[in-house]
DSSP file (Angstrom, degrees, kcal/mol; ACC not computed):
  #  RESIDUE AA STRUCTURE BP1 BP2  ACC     N-H-->O    O-->H-N    N-H-->O    O-->H-N    TCO  KAPPA ALPHA  PHI   PSI    X-CA   Y-CA   Z-CA
    1    1 A M              0   0    0      0, 0.0     2,-0.3     0, 0.0    39,-0.1   0.000 360.0 360.0 360.0 131.6    0.0    0.0    0.0
    2    2 A A        -     0   0    0      1,-0.1     2,-0.3    38,-0.1     7,-0.1  -0.667 360.0-104.2 -91.8 148.2    1.4    3.4   -0.9
    3    3 A I        -     0   0    0     -2,-0.3    37,-0.1     1,-0.1    -1,-0.1  -0.542  31.8-172.8 -69.7 130.3    1.0    6.4    1.3
    4    4 A T        +     0   0    0     -2,-0.3     2,-0.3     4,-0.0    -1,-0.1   0.628  48.8 109.7-102.0 -16.4   -1.7    8.7   -0.1
    5    5 A N    >>  -     0   0    0      1,-0.2     4,-2.5     2,-0.1     3,-1.1  -0.455  65.5-142.5 -62.9 122.8   -1.2   11.7    2.3
    6    6 A E  H 3> S+     0   0    0     -2,-0.3     4,-0.5     1,-0.3    -1,-0.2   0.850  98.0  52.8 -58.4 -37.5    0.3   14.4    0.1
    7    7 A N  H 34 S+     0   0    0      1,-0.2    -1,-0.3    89,-0.2    -2,-0.1   0.749 120.4  32.9 -70.8 -22.3    2.5   15.7    2.9
    8    8 A L  H X4 S+     0   0    0     -3,-1.1     3,-1.2     2,-0.1    -2,-0.2   0.656  94.8  82.3-108.5 -20.1    4.0   12.3    3.5
    9    9 A S  H 3< S+     0   0    0     -4,-2.5    -3,-0.1     1,-0.3    -6,-0.1   0.792 110.8  24.7 -62.4 -27.3    4.0   10.6    0.1
   10   10 A S  T 3< S+     0   0    0     -4,-0.5    -1,-0.3     2,-0.0     2,-0.1   0.213  93.2 130.3-118.8  14.5    7.3   12.3   -0.8
   11   11 A Y    <   -     0   0    0     -3,-1.2     2,-1.1     1,-0.1    -3,-0.1  -0.440  58.4-130.9 -70.7 139.9    8.6   12.9    2.7
   12   12 A S    >   -     0   0    0     -2,-0.1     3,-1.3     2,-0.0    -1,-0.1  -0.751  26.1-150.9 -94.1  90.9   12.2   11.8    3.4
   13   13 A F  T 3  S-     0   0    0     -2,-1.1    19,-0.1     1,-0.3    73,-0.1  -0.343  73.6  -3.9 -63.6 141.2   11.9    9.8    6.6
   14   14 A V  T >> S+     0   0    0     71,-0.2     4,-1.6     1,-0.1     3,-0.7   0.759  82.0 158.6  45.2  36.2   15.0    9.8    8.8
   15   15 A K  H <>  +     0   0    0     -3,-1.3     4,-1.4     1,-0.3     3,-0.3   0.889  67.5  52.8 -53.5 -46.0   16.9   11.8    6.2
   16   16 A E  H 34 S+     0   0    0      1,-0.2     4,-0.4     2,-0.2    -1,-0.3   0.802 104.5  56.4 -66.0 -27.9   19.4   13.2    8.7
   17   17 A M  H X4 S+     0   0    0     -3,-0.7     3,-0.9     1,-0.2     6,-0.4   0.878 105.2  51.9 -69.9 -36.0   20.2    9.7    9.9
   18   18 A Y  H 3< S+     0   0    0     -4,-1.6    -2,-0.2    -3,-0.3    -1,-0.2   0.832 106.8  54.8 -65.0 -30.9   21.0    8.6    6.3
   19   19 A E  T 3< S+     0   0    0     -4,-1.4     2,-0.6     1,-0.1    -1,-0.2   0.562  96.6  75.9 -80.3  -8.1   23.4   11.6    6.1
   20   20 A D    X   -     0   0    0     -3,-0.9     3,-1.8    -4,-0.4    -1,-0.1  -0.918  67.9-154.3-111.1 115.7   25.3   10.6    9.2
   21   21 A D  T 3  S+     0   0    0     -2,-0.6    -1,-0.1     1,-0.3     4,-0.1   0.631  86.9  79.3 -63.0 -13.7   27.8    7.7    8.7
   22   22 A Y  T 3  S+     0   0    0      1,-0.1    -1,-0.3     2,-0.1    55,-0.1   0.791  85.2  68.1 -64.2 -27.1   27.4    6.8   12.4
   23   23 A F  S <  S-     0   0    0     -3,-1.8     2,-0.1    -6,-0.4    -1,-0.1  -0.850  91.8-122.5-100.2 119.8   24.1    5.1   11.7
   24   24 A P    >>  -     0   0    0      0, 0.0     4,-2.2     0, 0.0     3,-1.0  -0.379  18.7-133.4 -60.8 130.8   24.3    1.9    9.6
   25   25 A T  H 3> S+     0   0    0      1,-0.3     4,-2.8     2,-0.2     5,-0.2   0.864 103.0  56.7 -56.0 -41.1   22.2    2.3    6.5
   26   26 A F  H 3> S+     0   0    0      1,-0.2     4,-1.1     2,-0.2    -1,-0.3   0.820 110.3  45.4 -65.8 -27.6   20.5   -1.1    6.8
   27   27 A L  H <> S+     0   0    0     -3,-1.0     4,-2.0     2,-0.2    -1,-0.2   0.839 110.4  52.4 -81.1 -34.9   19.3   -0.1   10.3
   28   28 A V  H  X S+     0   0    0     -4,-2.2     4,-2.9     1,-0.2    -2,-0.2   0.895 106.4  56.0 -63.8 -38.4   18.2    3.4    9.2
   29   29 A D  H  X S+     0   0    0     -4,-2.8     4,-2.9    -5,-0.2    -1,-0.2   0.907 105.3  51.7 -57.1 -41.8   16.2    1.5    6.5
   30   30 A K  H  X S+     0   0    0     -4,-1.1     4,-1.9     2,-0.2    -1,-0.2   0.909 110.1  47.9 -63.7 -41.5   14.5   -0.4    9.2
   31   31 A C  H  X S+     0   0    0     -4,-2.0     4,-2.1     2,-0.2    -2,-0.2   0.942 113.0  48.5 -62.6 -47.1   13.5    2.8   11.1
   32   32 A R  H  X S+     0   0    0     -4,-2.9     4,-2.6     1,-0.2    -2,-0.2   0.921 110.0  51.9 -59.4 -44.2   12.3    4.3    7.8
   33   33 A N  H  X S+     0   0    0     -4,-2.9     4,-2.5     1,-0.2    -1,-0.2   0.860 107.4  52.6 -63.5 -35.3   10.3    1.2    7.0
   34   34 A I  H  X S+     0   0    0     -4,-1.9     4,-2.0     2,-0.2    -1,-0.2   0.917 111.0  47.0 -64.8 -43.0    8.6    1.3   10.4
   35   35 A L  H  X S+     0   0    0     -4,-2.1     4,-2.1     2,-0.2    -2,-0.2   0.890 112.5  49.0 -67.5 -38.7    7.6    4.9    9.9
   36   36 A I  H  X S+     0   0    0     -4,-2.6     4,-2.5     2,-0.2    -2,-0.2   0.924 111.0  50.3 -64.6 -43.7    6.3    4.2    6.4
   37   37 A A  H  X S+     0   0    0     -4,-2.5     4,-2.4     1,-0.2    -2,-0.2   0.866 107.3  55.3 -62.4 -35.6    4.3    1.2    7.8
   38   38 A L  H  X S+     0   0    0     -4,-2.0     4,-2.6     2,-0.2    -1,-0.2   0.938 108.3  47.7 -61.0 -47.1    2.9    3.5   10.5
   39   39 A C  H  X S+     0   0    0     -4,-2.1     4,-2.3     1,-0.2    -2,-0.2   0.925 112.2  49.4 -60.1 -45.1    1.6    5.9    7.9
   40   40 A E  H  X S+     0   0    0     -4,-2.5     4,-2.0     1,-0.2    -1,-0.2   0.891 111.7  48.9 -62.0 -39.3    0.1    3.0    5.9
   41   41 A E  H  X S+     0   0    0     -4,-2.4     4,-3.0     2,-0.2     5,-0.4   0.891 108.9  52.6 -69.3 -39.2   -1.6    1.7    9.0
   42   42 A I  H  X S+     0   0    0     -4,-2.6     4,-2.8     1,-0.2    -2,-0.2   0.922 112.1  46.3 -60.3 -43.2   -2.9    5.1    9.9
   43   43 A E  H  < S+     0   0    0     -4,-2.3    -2,-0.2    -5,-0.2    -1,-0.2   0.861 114.7  47.3 -68.8 -34.6   -4.4    5.4    6.4
   44   44 A R  H  < S+     0   0    0     -4,-2.0    -2,-0.2    -5,-0.2    -1,-0.2   0.927 122.8  32.5 -70.7 -45.2   -5.8    1.8    6.6
   45   45 A V  H  < S-     0   0    0     -4,-3.0    -2,-0.2    -5,-0.1    -3,-0.2   0.833  86.8-155.8 -82.0 -34.7   -7.4    2.2   10.1
   46   46 A N     <  -     0   0    0     -4,-2.8    -3,-0.1    -5,-0.4    -4,-0.1   0.975  18.3-143.7  54.1  63.2   -8.2    5.9    9.8
   47   47 A P        -     0   0    0      0, 0.0    -1,-0.1     0, 0.0     3,-0.0  -0.295  20.0-170.1 -61.6 136.3   -8.2    6.5   13.6
   48   48 A A        +     0   0    0     -3,-0.1     2,-0.3     1,-0.0    -2,-0.0   0.716  66.8  53.3 -96.8 -26.3  -10.9    9.0   14.8
   49   49 A K  S  > S-     0   0    0      1,-0.1     4,-2.0    50,-0.0     3,-0.4  -0.800  81.7-121.3-114.9 153.0   -9.7    9.4   18.4
   50   50 A D  H  > S+     0   0    0     -2,-0.3     4,-2.8     1,-0.2     5,-0.2   0.902 114.2  56.2 -53.8 -43.0   -6.3   10.4   19.8
   51   51 A S  H  > S+     0   0    0      1,-0.2     4,-1.5     2,-0.2    -1,-0.2   0.851 105.3  51.7 -62.5 -34.2   -6.3    7.1   21.8
   52   52 A D  H  > S+     0   0    0     -3,-0.4     4,-1.1     2,-0.2    -1,-0.2   0.906 111.6  46.4 -68.3 -41.1   -6.7    5.1   18.5
   53   53 A L  H  X S+     0   0    0     -4,-2.0     4,-2.5     1,-0.2     3,-0.4   0.910 108.4  56.5 -65.9 -41.3   -3.8    7.0   16.9
   54   54 A L  H  X S+     0   0    0     -4,-2.8     4,-2.7     1,-0.3     5,-0.3   0.844  99.8  59.0 -62.4 -33.3   -1.6    6.5   20.0
   55   55 A E  H  X S+     0   0    0     -4,-1.5     4,-1.6    -5,-0.2    -1,-0.3   0.915 110.4  43.7 -58.2 -41.0   -2.1    2.7   19.8
   56   56 A L  H  X S+     0   0    0     -4,-1.1     4,-2.0    -3,-0.4    -2,-0.2   0.915 115.1  46.3 -72.4 -44.1   -0.5    2.9   16.4
   57   57 A T  H  X S+     0   0    0     -4,-2.5     4,-2.4     1,-0.2    -2,-0.2   0.872 111.9  52.1 -68.6 -34.4    2.3    5.2   17.3
   58   58 A H  H  X S+     0   0    0     -4,-2.7     4,-2.4    -5,-0.2    -1,-0.2   0.897 107.9  51.4 -67.3 -38.9    3.1    3.2   20.4
   59   59 A A  H  X S+     0   0    0     -4,-1.6     4,-1.6    -5,-0.3    -2,-0.2   0.918 112.0  46.8 -62.7 -42.5    3.3    0.0   18.4
   60   60 A A  H  X S+     0   0    0     -4,-2.0     4,-2.0     2,-0.2    -2,-0.2   0.899 110.7  52.7 -66.0 -40.2    5.7    1.7   15.9
   61   61 A T  H  X S+     0   0    0     -4,-2.4     4,-2.3     1,-0.2    50,-0.3   0.907 108.1  50.9 -60.8 -42.4    7.8    3.1   18.8
   62   62 A E  H  X S+     0   0    0     -4,-2.4     4,-1.4     2,-0.2    -1,-0.2   0.843 106.2  55.3 -66.7 -32.5    8.1   -0.4   20.3
   63   63 A E  H  < S+     0   0    0     -4,-1.6     4,-0.3     2,-0.2    -1,-0.2   0.909 109.1  47.2 -64.2 -40.8    9.2   -1.7   17.0
   64   64 A I  H >< S+     0   0    0     -4,-2.0     3,-1.9     1,-0.2     4,-0.4   0.884 105.0  60.8 -67.4 -36.9   12.0    0.9   17.0
   65   65 A N  H >< S+     0   0    0     -4,-2.3     3,-1.5     1,-0.3     4,-0.4   0.877  96.9  60.6 -53.6 -37.8   12.8   -0.1   20.6
   66   66 A E  T 3< S+     0   0    0     -4,-1.4     4,-0.3     1,-0.3    -1,-0.3   0.653  98.2  58.9 -67.0 -14.4   13.5   -3.6   19.3
   67   67 A L  T <> S+     0   0    0     -3,-1.9     4,-2.5    -4,-0.3    -1,-0.3   0.572  78.2  91.7 -89.4  -9.9   16.3   -2.1   17.1
   68   68 A V  H <> S+     0   0    0     -3,-1.5     4,-2.2    -4,-0.4    -1,-0.2   0.913  88.7  44.4 -53.7 -49.4   18.3   -0.7   20.0
   69   69 A S  H  > S+     0   0    0     -4,-0.4     4,-2.7     1,-0.2    -1,-0.2   0.850 110.2  55.9 -67.9 -32.5   20.5   -3.7   20.5
   70   70 A E  H  > S+     0   0    0     -4,-0.3     4,-0.8     2,-0.2    -1,-0.2   0.912 107.7  49.0 -64.2 -41.0   21.0   -4.1   16.7
   71   71 A F  H ><>S+     0   0    0     -4,-2.5     5,-2.1     1,-0.2     3,-1.0   0.946 112.8  47.7 -60.6 -46.8   22.4   -0.5   16.6
   72   72 A E  H ><5S+     0   0    0     -4,-2.2     3,-1.5     1,-0.3    -2,-0.2   0.886 106.9  56.2 -62.7 -39.3   24.6   -1.3   19.6
   73   73 A D  H 3<5S+     0   0    0     -4,-2.7    -1,-0.3     1,-0.3    -2,-0.2   0.692 108.2  50.5 -64.3 -18.2   25.8   -4.5   17.9
   74   74 A N  T <<5S-     0   0    0     -3,-1.0    -1,-0.3    -4,-0.8    -2,-0.2  -0.074 124.3-101.1-111.8  30.9   26.9   -2.4   14.9
   75   75 A D  T < 5S+     0   0    0     -3,-1.5     2,-0.3     1,-0.2    -3,-0.2   0.849  93.4  94.7  54.5  41.0   28.8    0.2   17.0
   76   76 A S      < -     0   0    0     -5,-2.1     2,-0.3    -6,-0.1    -1,-0.2  -0.842  52.1-163.6-142.3 177.4   26.0    2.7   16.9
   77   77 A E        -     0   0    0     -2,-0.3     2,-1.9    -3,-0.1     5,-0.2  -0.978  37.2-103.6-162.2 160.2   23.1    3.8   19.1
   78   78 A L        +     0   0    0     -2,-0.3   -10,-0.0   -10,-0.1    -6,-0.0  -0.586  65.3 161.8 -86.1  75.7   19.9    5.7   19.0
   79   79 A E     >  -     0   0    0     -2,-1.9     4,-3.0     4,-0.0     5,-0.2  -0.011  55.4 -62.8 -88.5-167.6   21.5    8.6   20.8
   80   80 A T  H  > S+     0   0    0      1,-0.2     4,-2.4     2,-0.2     5,-0.2   0.859 132.4  47.3 -49.6 -49.5   20.4   12.2   21.1
   81   81 A N  H  > S+     0   0    0      1,-0.2     4,-2.2     2,-0.2    -1,-0.2   0.928 115.0  46.0 -61.9 -45.6   20.6   13.1   17.5
   82   82 A A  H  > S+     0   0    0      1,-0.2     4,-2.9     2,-0.2     5,-0.3   0.904 110.8  53.6 -64.5 -41.0   18.7   10.0   16.4
   83   83 A R  H  X S+     0   0    0     -4,-3.0     4,-2.7     1,-0.2     5,-0.2   0.923 110.4  47.0 -59.0 -44.4   16.1   10.5   19.1
   84   84 A E  H  X S+     0   0    0     -4,-2.4     4,-2.3    -5,-0.2    -1,-0.2   0.901 113.4  48.1 -65.3 -41.3   15.4   14.0   17.9
   85   85 A I  H  X S+     0   0    0     -4,-2.2     4,-2.0     2,-0.2   -71,-0.2   0.942 115.0  44.5 -64.8 -48.1   15.2   12.9   14.2
   86   86 A L  H  X S+     0   0    0     -4,-2.9     4,-2.6     1,-0.2    -2,-0.2   0.919 113.8  49.9 -63.8 -44.2   12.8   10.1   15.0
   87   87 A A  H  X S+     0   0    0     -4,-2.7     4,-2.6    -5,-0.3    -1,-0.2   0.905 109.8  51.5 -62.0 -41.0   10.7   12.3   17.3
   88   88 A A  H  X S+     0   0    0     -4,-2.3     4,-2.5    -5,-0.2    -1,-0.2   0.893 110.6  48.5 -63.3 -39.1   10.5   15.0   14.6
   89   89 A D  H  X S+     0   0    0     -4,-2.0     4,-2.4     2,-0.2    -2,-0.2   0.917 111.2  49.1 -68.2 -42.5    9.3   12.4   12.1
   90   90 A F  H  X S+     0   0    0     -4,-2.6     4,-2.5     2,-0.2     5,-0.2   0.928 112.6  49.3 -59.0 -44.0    6.7   11.0   14.4
   91   91 A D  H  X S+     0   0    0     -4,-2.6     4,-2.2     1,-0.2     5,-0.2   0.913 110.3  50.0 -62.2 -43.8    5.5   14.6   15.1
   92   92 A F  H  X S+     0   0    0     -4,-2.5     4,-2.3     1,-0.2    -1,-0.2   0.908 111.0  50.8 -61.3 -41.9    5.4   15.3   11.4
   93   93 A I  H  X S+     0   0    0     -4,-2.4     4,-1.3     2,-0.2    -2,-0.2   0.955 110.8  45.6 -62.1 -52.7    3.3   12.2   10.8
   94   94 A V  H  <>S+     0   0    0     -4,-2.5     5,-2.6     1,-0.2     3,-0.2   0.891 115.3  47.7 -63.9 -37.5    0.7   12.8   13.5
   95   95 A K  H ><5S+     0   0    0     -4,-2.2     3,-2.0    -5,-0.2    -1,-0.2   0.884 106.1  58.0 -68.6 -37.4    0.3   16.4   12.4
   96   96 A A  H 3<5S+     0   0    0     -4,-2.3    -1,-0.2     1,-0.3    -2,-0.2   0.789 106.3  50.3 -63.0 -26.1    0.0   15.4    8.7
   97   97 A Y  T 3<5S-     0   0    0     -4,-1.3    -1,-0.3    -3,-0.2    -2,-0.2   0.247 126.8-100.8 -96.9  12.7   -2.9   13.2    9.7
   98   98 A G  T < 5S+     0   0    0     -3,-2.0     2,-0.3     1,-0.3    -3,-0.2   0.650  78.0 131.2  86.2  16.7   -4.6   16.1   11.6
   99   99 A F      < -     0   0    0     -5,-2.6     2,-0.5    -6,-0.2    -1,-0.3  -0.799  41.7-158.7-104.1 146.5   -3.7   15.2   15.2
  100  100 A D        +     0   0    0     -2,-0.3     2,-0.3     2,-0.0   -50,-0.0  -0.810  34.7 148.3-123.9  88.6   -2.3   17.7   17.7
  101  101 A L        -     0   0    0     -2,-0.5     2,-0.2   -10,-0.1    -6,-0.1  -0.894  54.2-100.0-124.5 150.1   -0.6   15.6   20.4
  102  102 A D    >>  -     0   0    0     -2,-0.3     4,-1.8     1,-0.1     3,-0.9  -0.504  32.2-132.0 -65.5 132.9    2.4   16.1   22.6
  103  103 A I  H 3> S+     0   0    0      1,-0.3     4,-2.1     2,-0.2    -1,-0.1   0.829 105.3  59.9 -61.5 -32.8    5.3   14.2   21.1
  104  104 A E  H 34 S+     0   0    0      1,-0.2    -1,-0.3     2,-0.2    -2,-0.0   0.850 107.4  46.6 -64.3 -32.0    6.2   12.7   24.4
  105  105 A E  H X4 S+     0   0    0     -3,-0.9     3,-1.0     2,-0.2    -1,-0.2   0.864 109.3  55.2 -73.7 -36.7    2.7   11.1   24.5
  106  106 A V  H 3< S+     0   0    0     -4,-1.8   -45,-0.2     1,-0.3    -2,-0.2   0.883 122.0  26.9 -63.5 -39.9    3.1   10.0   20.9
  107  107 A I  T >< S+     0   0    0     -4,-2.1     3,-2.0     1,-0.2    -1,-0.3  -0.069  81.3 138.7-114.3  32.1    6.3    8.1   21.6
  108  108 A A  T <   +     0   0    0     -3,-1.0    -1,-0.2     1,-0.3    -2,-0.1   0.804  67.2  53.2 -50.5 -40.9    5.7    7.3   25.3
  109  109 A P  T 3  S+     0   0    0      0, 0.0    -1,-0.3     0, 0.0    -4,-0.1   0.315  80.8 137.1 -82.8  15.3    7.0    3.7   25.3
  110  110 A R    <   -     0   0    0     -3,-2.0   -48,-0.1     1,-0.1   -49,-0.0  -0.270  37.6-172.1 -66.9 144.6   10.4    4.6   23.7
  111  111 A D              0   0    0    -50,-0.3    -1,-0.1     1,-0.1    -3,-0.0   0.107 360.0 360.0-113.9  15.2   13.6    3.2   25.0
  112  112 A W              0   0    0    -29,-0.1   -29,-0.2   -35,-0.0    -1,-0.1   0.360 360.0 360.0-121.2 360.0   15.8    5.4   22.9
């Protein structure tokens, strides 16, 4: 399924992570794919309430949590810069779908 939201269909997810050699490309790809899948799931489910959207963003956040050890195994980590990039992308996504939520609530279960 392709993303149909105009603001997101051509958005460069985790762009700054790709530009930084500290982050292994194959792991950045995994982060990007999780965010793309989140957008596709939002479009499929079409959540009407904040709580419905948060279920989706929390699931995506937990998927990224599962990558923490892979980053560490590859001499990298989801450190401050990565956290800011990922949080900004999550924020852009929720706003693009018309939600106005605090980013800390959006990514509440994060371990990064």
